[in-house]
N, C-alpha and C positions, 0 to 999 in steps of 0.2 A: 504494500500500500504506500503510495507516494503522498507525503504531506508537504504543505507549503513551505515550512521552515527548511526542510531538507532540500527541496528544489532550489530555493533561493540561495542556500548555502553552497550547493554544488555549483550553481551558476557563478557565484562570487569567487570561488577558489578553484576554478576549473584547472588552472595550471598549478600542479603540486609544487614544483621547485620555485617558481617565481614568487609564490605567496607563502613560502615556508614560515618566515618570521611573523607574518600576519596572523596565521592560524595556530601558532604554537601556544599551548596552554601554559600559563605561568603558575609555578608552585611557590607557596609561601610556607612559613614555619608550621611544623606539625603539631606541636604541643597545644596551641591555642585553637586548633581546628574543632569545629562543632560536630563534624562527622555526621551530618544529617544526610540521609539517603535522598538523592535527587529522584523525584518521581515524575520527571518530564521526559517522555519517550522521544520527543522530537529532538531534544538536545543530545540525548544518548546516541541516536542514529547519526546525527551530524558529526559526532566525534568519531565514530567507528568507520565511516565510509571513505575517508581520505587517508592516504599514506604519504609520508614525506621523509626527507633525509637532509642532514646538514652537509655542508660542503667541505668540512675538514676531514682529513684522514688520520687514523691512528698511526703512531710510530710503529715501525715494523716489529720490534720486539714485543710491544704490547698487543699488537694484532695477533702474533703467533700464539701467545699465551691464551688470549681470549678465544681464538679459533679452536685450540685444542680442547678447552673446556666445553665449547659448543658441541664438538664432535663426540665427546664422551657422555653426553646426556643420554638417558635411557630411551630406547626406541622400541615401539611395538609395531608390528607389520601385519597386515591382513590382505587377503586376496579374495575378490569376489567376482561373480559373473552377473551380467545384467540381462534382463529380459523385459520385454514390453509388458506394461501392466494396465495402462489406461490410455484413453484417447488423447489426453493432454500431452502426450509424447514424453512423459516421464517414464523412466525405466527403473524397476525395483532391483536392488542389489540382493540377489538370491544367495542364501546360505552365508550371509554376512553376520556373524556373531559380534558381540561387543569385544573390543580389545581393551584389556584392563591394565593400567599402570598406576602405581601410587594410589591404588584404591579407586581410581576414576576410570569409567568405562566409556568408550566412544565407538560409534559405528556410523557408516554412511548408509542412509536409507534409500536415496534415489538421486539420479542425475538427469540433466537435460543438456543436450548439446546441439546447437545449430551453427550456421556460419557466423552469426553475430552475437551469440549468447551462450554462456556456460552457467549452469545453475545446479547446485547440489544441496540436499537436505541432510543434516547430521543430527544425531541424538547424543547428548552428554548425560551420563548418570553418575551422581556423586554419592559417596558414602556419608553416613551421619556425622562423622568427625570432621568433614570438610565444610568450612564456612564459605558460603557463596551468596552474593547478592545477585539474584536472577535478573533484576532490572538493569544492572550495569555490567553484567557478565560479558566478557569479550575475549578474543583469542586471535592469534596470528594464523595465517594459512599460506600455503603455496600450492599452485596447481600447474602441472607440466605434463608433457607426453613422453612417449618412448624415444622420441628424437630430441629430447631436451628443449623443445619449444616451450618457453615460459609463458603460460597464460597470464598469471599474476602472482606476485609475492606481496603479501599484505602483513604489515606489523603495526599494531596500535601502540607500541611502547613509546614512540616518539612523543605522544601527547602528554606523557607524565614524566618526561625527562627534564633535567635541569638544562638551561641554555649552555651550550658548549659541549654537552655530552653527545655521544654518537650511537645511533641504533645500527648495529651491524647485521641485522637480519638478512637484508638483500645480498650484500657482497659475500657474506659467509656461505649462503646457499649456492651462489654462483661458483665459489671456490670448491665446495664439496662436490658439485656436479660436473666440475671441469668445464664451465662455460666461460668463454671470453666475453668481456664486457668493457664498456667505456667508464672509467672511474669518474669522469666528469659528468656523466649522464647515466646513472644506474638504471633508469627506467626505460631507456631506449631499447633494451633487449626484450622487454615484455610486450606481449601482444594486446594488452588491455588498454582500453580507452577510459576505464573507470570500473571500480569494483569495491566490494565490501561485504559486511556481514549484517545480519539482522535477526532478531528473535522471532520465532514462529509460535511456540507454545511452551508453557511452563507447567509442570505437574509437581506441586509441592509434596504431595503424598509419596510419589515414587522418586522424588528428588531428581527429576530429569528436566533437561532443557533441550527443546528442538530448535535448531538454528539453520539459517539459510546462507549459503555463499552464492553471490551473484557477480558475474564478470561480463562486461560488455567489450566486444572486440574493437580495436582501433580500425582494423580493416576486415579481415576474414580469418577465423580460426582454421587451422589446418585439419585435414581429415585424419585425426589421430586414431590409432587402434588400441592404445592403452592410455589411460589417464591415471596420474599419480596425484593424490591429495595428501598434503602434509598439514598437520594441526599441531600447534605449539603455543607457548606463552599464555596459558590459561590464567585469567585473573579477573578482578572486578575493581570498580572505583567507588570511592566515597567522596561526596561533595558537600560543600557548605552552600545551602540553598540561597543565602543572601549574596553569594558571589556570582550567581548566574546572571549573565547579560544576554537576553534573547535577541537584542538588536545587533550586537557584535559577534554573537555566537562564541563567547569565551566564558571561561570559568576561572576565577582568580584563585580559589582554594580547592585543591583536589589532592587526593592521595590514592595511590594504586596499590592493591594487594595481590600478590602472586599466589595462585592456588597450587601450582606444581611446575617443576621445570622439565617434566617429561614431554616427549613428543610422539606423535603417531604418524605412520606412513601407510596409506591405503593404495593398493594397485588394483585398478578396475579395467576389465576388458570391455571395450566399447562395442555395443551391439551393431550389427550391420545397418540397422535403420539410421543410426546417427552417422555412420561412416559414409553411407551412400545417400546422404541428404541432398535435397534439391531445393535451391533458392530461386524464387521468381524475380525477374527484373520487370519493373513497371515503367510506364511512360504516361505523359499527359495526353488525353484524347484531343485536346485543343490547347494551343499555346496561350500563355498568359503574359501580358506586357511586363517588362522589368522583372521577369522571374525565369531563370534558366535552371532546369533540372539537370544536374550533372550525372546523377545516378540515384535510382530508387530501387531498393531490394526488399523483398518480403519473405520472411521465414515463418515458422510456426509461432515464434515468440514476438516478433516485432517488425515494424516497417522502418527502415533506415533511409532517410532522405538527405541527399547532398545537393546543395543548390547555391546559386549566386543571385543576389538582388541588391541593387543600390539602395532602394527604399528600406529594405530590412536592415542593411548595414548602417544606414543613417539612424535608424531607431535604436539599434544596439549601442552604437557609439555615443548616443546621448547620455547613457550611463546614469551616474549619480545626479546629473543636472536635469534629468527627466522629471517632470511634475506628475506625480501619481505613481501607480504600481507598474513598473517596467515589465514584469513578468506577465501581467494581465494584458498589457498593451501588445506584447509580442504574440500572445495567443490570439488576440483579436485580429491582428494583422495576418497571421498564418495559422491555419488549423486544418485538421483532417476530419471529415464527417462521413456518415453513411447515408443511405437512402431514407432512413427513418429520422435523420437529424441528430443522431448521437455524435457528440464531439469526443474524439479519442484523446486520451491523456498523453502528453509528451513525457517520456521517461528521462531523457537527458538531452543535452545540447551543448554545442560549442563550435569553435572555428574549425575549418577544414581546408587546408591548403591556402593559397593566396586569394584573399577576399571571398572565401567560400565558407559555408556553414553546414553543419551536420546535426540533424535532429532525429532522435529515435522515438517512435510513437508506439504506444501499447496496442498494436494491431497485429493480427495473425492471418494466416492463409484462409482460415474459415470465414474471415470478414469479407472476403471477395464476393461471397454469395449475396451480400446485401449492398454491393457496390460501394466504392470509396471515392470521395471527392476531395480535391485539394482546393481550399478557399484562401484567397489572397486579397486583402483589402488595402487600398492605397488611395490617398486623397479623397476619401469618402466613397470610392467606387469599389464594389466587390466583384471579383472575378472568380468563377468556379469552373473547374475542369475535372472530368472523371479520370481516375488513375486506372489504367488498364494494362494487362500483360503485354509485354513485347512479343512480337512474332518470333 
């Protein structure tokens, strides 16, 4: 479920590296902390969906010591086979039992894979002696395939680190897998255009938390035959309610609690349905002035629209000087509807290439049955054109 605060936050900090200092959470002394549990889900989601890294490198000797400690952490491995289970294109992980370490059990329930989206659902089960705040529970993850194509490496540790500290999650995993990378741009190796985690369901009686990993492709995910999911850095946060600023999306007083230093590795065989997937390419039935569709692709999970428009660019560049809600104005200018008038939600958006934009809409192949229309309004005039399959 997309909420307004999350969407505005993503739009504001789309560039992870350029805005690192802006979104870093500040930590203050621990003794005076009120340790009130933050009960605002929107703020929690905003915290966990973006990864970042500092620009400084560890000295070589410190790096080696830290890397050895990282490699020596306990590892649990599981292997499962997937099969189709329902029409939504999720596949169940058959014969996948819980893998237990340090008393904590984890399993992968299902995955979904299209050209533009990877989605996995996991269940975490905690023993009585482990203290967990289910509302602020978070973890790191890495998803990659048999050819070491990195879908995404995500670490939430950066948000509770002191300024000047370094989160080595990404480079350490590159080193372990033997992947060459640019030390000045750690994220260029990854295929993700954005990703993160979110809670699905909490069962207090069973002490389980169901969670979702969602990754969107920068371009197209490869046709992988095996997917590896790593889970690590389980923990939760405690906040001072009075320090939450919903306007700037920052929290001044925060403390992170580690649940375990164990990590899990799951190897999953991708079913043929996902490997032999078919993506539709769409076009406008009629051209629209000042709107050039560079590419429009439709999968089971979403419609990805890449386009150029001077009017849209002028609206976006108005930025903070725009009077009113910029997000609402962008939706009013450009949206996707069906024959019944339903307006489809935009999942994410950002720049694409030179003077181009990319917007992902919550639309699937099944929606073609009700027809889809692109609506573009400029200077008070609305243009509408049907999106149809290319020949």
